[in-house]
LUMZALO-638458 format. One line per field, with one value per residue (C-alpha): residue in three letters; x, y, z. Coordinates in nm, 2 decimals. Layout:
LUMZALO-638458
res	(ala/...) $
px	(X/...) $
py	(Y/...) $
pz	(Z/...) $
END
This chain:
LUMZALO-638458
res	(unk/unk/unk/unk/unk/unk/unk/unk/unk/unk/unk/unk/unk/unk/unk/unk/unk/unk/unk/unk/unk/unk/unk/unk/unk/unk/unk/unk/unk/unk/unk/unk/unk/unk/unk/unk/unk/unk/unk/unk/unk/unk/unk/unk/unk/unk/unk/unk/unk/unk/unk/unk/unk/unk/unk/unk/unk/unk/unk/unk/unk/unk/unk/unk/unk/unk/unk/unk/unk/unk/unk/unk/unk/unk/unk/unk/unk/unk/unk/unk/unk/unk/unk/unk/unk/unk/unk/unk/unk/unk/unk/unk/unk/unk/unk/unk/unk/unk/unk/unk/unk/unk/unk/unk/unk/unk/unk/unk/unk/unk/unk/unk/unk/unk/unk/unk/unk/unk/unk/unk/unk/unk/unk/unk/unk/unk/unk/unk/unk/unk/unk/unk/unk/unk/unk/unk/unk/unk/unk/unk/unk/unk/unk/unk/unk/unk/unk/unk/unk/unk/unk/unk/unk/unk/unk/unk/unk/unk/unk/unk/unk/unk/unk/unk/unk/unk/unk/unk/unk/unk/unk/unk/unk/unk/unk/unk/unk/unk/unk/unk/unk/unk/unk/unk/unk/unk/unk/unk/unk/unk/unk/unk/unk/unk/unk/unk/unk/unk/unk/unk/unk/unk/unk/unk/unk/unk/unk/unk/unk/unk/unk/unk/unk/unk/unk/unk/unk/unk/unk/unk/unk/unk/unk/unk/unk/unk/unk/unk/unk/unk/unk/unk/unk/unk/unk/unk/unk/unk/unk/unk) $
px	(-3.55/-3.28/-3.24/-2.88/-2.76/-2.43/-2.36/-2.06/-2.00/-2.14/-2.23/-2.31/-2.35/-2.40/-2.67/-2.73/-3.10/-3.31/-3.44/-3.81/-3.81/-3.52/-3.69/-4.03/-3.91/-3.62/-3.74/-3.78/-3.44/-3.27/-3.43/-3.34/-2.98/-2.92/-3.02/-2.80/-2.50/-2.57/-2.55/-2.26/-2.05/-1.81/-2.08/-2.08/-2.31/-2.11/-2.23/-2.33/-2.47/-2.80/-2.93/-3.25/-3.27/-3.14/-3.19/-3.00/-2.96/-2.74/-2.55/-2.47/-2.61/-2.69/-2.77/-2.78/-2.70/-2.78/-2.61/-2.76/-2.65/-2.57/-2.84/-3.11/-2.97/-2.93/-3.28/-3.43/-3.24/-3.34/-3.71/-3.68/-3.61/-3.97/-4.05/-3.87/-3.74/-3.40/-3.19/-2.89/-2.66/-2.30/-1.99/-1.87/-1.55/-1.59/-1.25/-1.19/-0.88/-0.66/-0.83/-1.18/-1.30/-1.47/-1.35/-1.60/-1.57/-1.76/-1.86/-1.74/-1.96/-1.91/-2.05/-2.41/-2.42/-2.26/-2.23/-2.33/-2.10/-2.04/-1.80/-1.57/-1.80/-1.95/-2.21/-2.05/-1.97/-1.86/-1.50/-1.61/-1.73/-1.49/-1.59/-1.96/-1.93/-1.95/-1.66/-1.75/-1.42/-1.25/-1.51/-1.44/-1.06/-1.09/-1.32/-1.10/-0.79/-0.96/-1.13/-0.87/-0.54/-0.52/-0.45/-0.68/-0.37/-0.28/-0.60/-0.72/-1.06/-1.31/-1.45/-1.79/-2.01/-2.26/-2.56/-2.77/-3.11/-3.30/-3.58/-3.43/-3.08/-2.86/-2.51/-2.26/-2.03/-1.68/-1.50/-1.14/-0.92/-0.62/-0.31/-0.30/-0.48/-0.77/-0.57/-0.29/-0.54/-0.72/-0.39/-0.29/-0.63/-0.61/-0.27/-0.42/-0.71/-0.46/-0.27/-0.57/-0.68/-1.05/-1.09/-1.41/-1.41/-1.41/-1.31/-1.27/-1.48/-1.38/-1.67/-1.59/-1.94/-2.31/-2.25/-2.06/-2.35/-2.51/-2.81/-2.58/-2.50/-2.73/-2.96/-2.76/-2.44/-2.62/-2.77/-2.42/-2.27/-2.55/-2.50/-2.13/-2.16/-2.44/-2.24/-2.45/-2.13/-1.80/-1.58/-1.28/-1.05/-1.12/-1.12/-0.82) $
py	(-1.66/-1.50/-1.63/-1.72/-1.80/-1.77/-1.51/-1.51/-1.14/-0.80/-0.53/-0.22/0.14/0.48/0.72/1.03/1.08/1.21/0.98/1.08/0.90/1.12/1.44/1.35/1.25/1.50/1.65/1.31/1.20/1.50/1.45/1.08/1.14/1.43/1.19/0.91/1.15/1.26/0.89/0.81/1.12/0.94/0.89/1.15/1.22/1.11/1.00/0.64/0.45/0.26/0.03/0.13/-0.12/-0.48/-0.79/-1.12/-1.24/-1.52/-1.55/-1.17/-0.94/-0.61/-0.30/0.07/0.29/0.64/0.86/0.98/1.09/0.85/1.01/0.92/0.57/0.49/0.63/0.41/0.11/0.18/0.21/-0.15/-0.05/0.04/0.03/0.33/0.24/0.14/-0.16/-0.18/-0.37/-0.40/-0.62/-0.84/-1.03/-1.38/-1.47/-1.84/-1.98/-2.27/-2.49/-2.42/-2.16/-1.83/-1.51/-1.23/-0.89/-0.77/-0.41/-0.16/0.03/0.36/0.23/0.24/-0.14/-0.19/-0.55/-0.71/-0.98/-0.99/-1.00/-0.71/-0.49/-0.15/0.05/0.15/0.52/0.76/0.64/0.31/0.47/0.46/0.59/0.56/0.20/0.08/-0.15/-0.38/-0.57/-0.24/-0.18/-0.52/-0.47/-0.12/-0.24/-0.55/-0.32/-0.06/-0.31/-0.59/-0.45/-0.74/-0.70/-0.85/-0.95/-1.20/-1.40/-1.61/-1.47/-1.73/-1.68/-1.51/-1.40/-1.54/-1.31/-1.31/-1.14/-1.05/-0.82/-0.48/-0.60/-0.76/-0.88/-0.97/-1.21/-1.27/-1.57/-1.49/-1.79/-1.76/-1.99/-1.92/-2.09/-1.92/-1.86/-1.68/-1.47/-1.37/-1.27/-1.05/-0.88/-0.82/-0.66/-0.42/-0.34/-0.27/-0.03/0.18/0.48/0.39/0.06/-0.01/-0.36/-0.46/-0.83/-1.11/-1.43/-1.76/-1.97/-2.34/-2.48/-2.43/-2.43/-2.10/-1.92/-1.66/-1.42/-1.12/-1.22/-1.06/-1.30/-1.27/-1.38/-1.68/-1.78/-1.78/-1.97/-2.23/-2.27/-2.33/-2.57/-2.78/-2.81/-2.58/-2.37/-2.54/-2.56/-2.34/-2.55/-2.85/-2.68/-2.44) $
pz	(-0.20/-0.42/-0.77/-0.88/-1.23/-1.43/-1.70/-1.93/-1.92/-1.83/-2.09/-1.88/-2.00/-1.83/-1.94/-1.73/-1.63/-1.35/-1.08/-1.01/-0.68/-0.55/-0.68/-0.53/-0.19/-0.15/0.18/0.34/0.21/0.35/0.69/0.69/0.59/0.84/1.12/0.97/0.96/1.32/1.42/1.19/1.12/0.89/0.63/0.35/0.06/-0.25/-0.59/-0.68/-0.98/-1.00/-1.27/-1.44/-1.73/-1.75/-1.97/-2.00/-2.36/-2.49/-2.16/-2.14/-1.87/-2.04/-1.83/-1.82/-1.52/-1.40/-1.13/-0.80/-0.46/-0.18/0.04/-0.20/-0.25/0.12/0.20/-0.07/0.06/0.42/0.31/0.18/-0.19/-0.29/-0.66/-0.81/-1.15/-1.01/-0.91/-0.68/-0.91/-0.79/-0.82/-0.53/-0.49/-0.35/-0.20/-0.20/-0.04/-0.15/0.12/-0.01/0.25/0.17/0.35/0.43/0.59/0.90/0.84/1.10/1.35/1.17/0.84/0.71/0.72/1.06/1.17/0.84/0.69/0.32/0.03/-0.05/-0.26/-0.30/-0.49/-0.82/-0.86/-1.14/-1.11/-1.25/-1.58/-1.87/-2.21/-2.12/-1.99/-1.63/-1.53/-1.24/-1.27/-1.18/-0.91/-0.75/-0.77/-0.60/-0.32/-0.26/-0.22/-0.01/0.23/0.26/0.12/-0.12/-0.50/-0.75/-0.95/-0.67/-0.74/-1.03/-1.14/-1.25/-1.59/-1.60/-1.30/-1.07/-1.08/-0.76/-0.79/-0.47/-0.57/-0.65/-0.54/-0.81/-0.70/-0.97/-0.79/-0.92/-0.77/-0.68/-0.62/-0.40/-0.37/0.00/0.28/0.46/0.78/0.59/0.39/0.70/0.87/0.58/0.58/0.96/0.92/0.67/0.90/1.19/0.98/0.88/1.08/1.03/0.85/0.68/0.82/1.18/1.13/0.88/0.89/0.75/0.61/0.56/0.53/0.60/0.97/0.94/0.77/1.01/1.00/0.97/0.62/0.36/0.17/-0.16/0.03/0.19/-0.15/-0.31/-0.02/-0.03/-0.40/-0.35/-0.07/-0.23/-0.56/-0.78/-0.81/-0.89/-0.59/-0.68/-0.46/-0.68/-1.02/-0.98) $
END
């Protein structure tokens, strides 16, 4: 089961370096990605950031990232993230409504994670690097806007992060509290999706309790939701 714990802040740096895994398995990666693009032509081989060093000290999550291509990242992910000196560490925005519900996106059929249901999030990329540091607050705000049309400024961000560790996957979850009810938030998001030529999300799910948790949600999402609903995370509706 994933491990979940709070951290006060993130201290993340960027240090360019080679990824031996990608170099050693380049031919396999190219074959895999060519077939993926054949199946899903909208996918392109951009650049992403992966974590290669991390430690938690005095409530601060320290880490160092390197850059690689999306083809290598997604092949590694598809092959169940074998040991490769890397971690998939990304920021995720947990949208919590005024009435205590959590809103998640259903990934569209044209995406690499079609059908999965999770928070607005994305693998960090070079645009998240500012003066040698990786800014996951910026990454979360960008993904929130791109996927849902909502502005981070319209939410109250909880202090700190919930770090969820599931093997080589590390989700840094930021709770975003809204003054709006879940139904209004969902309506706003659906209007955004309807206006997009090819939205990343196919639908928005409202999760009000354990009964709304389904297998299409990744384990890190389920772990965070379970922690919220069983009281290990403060309920934002009660503490806002």
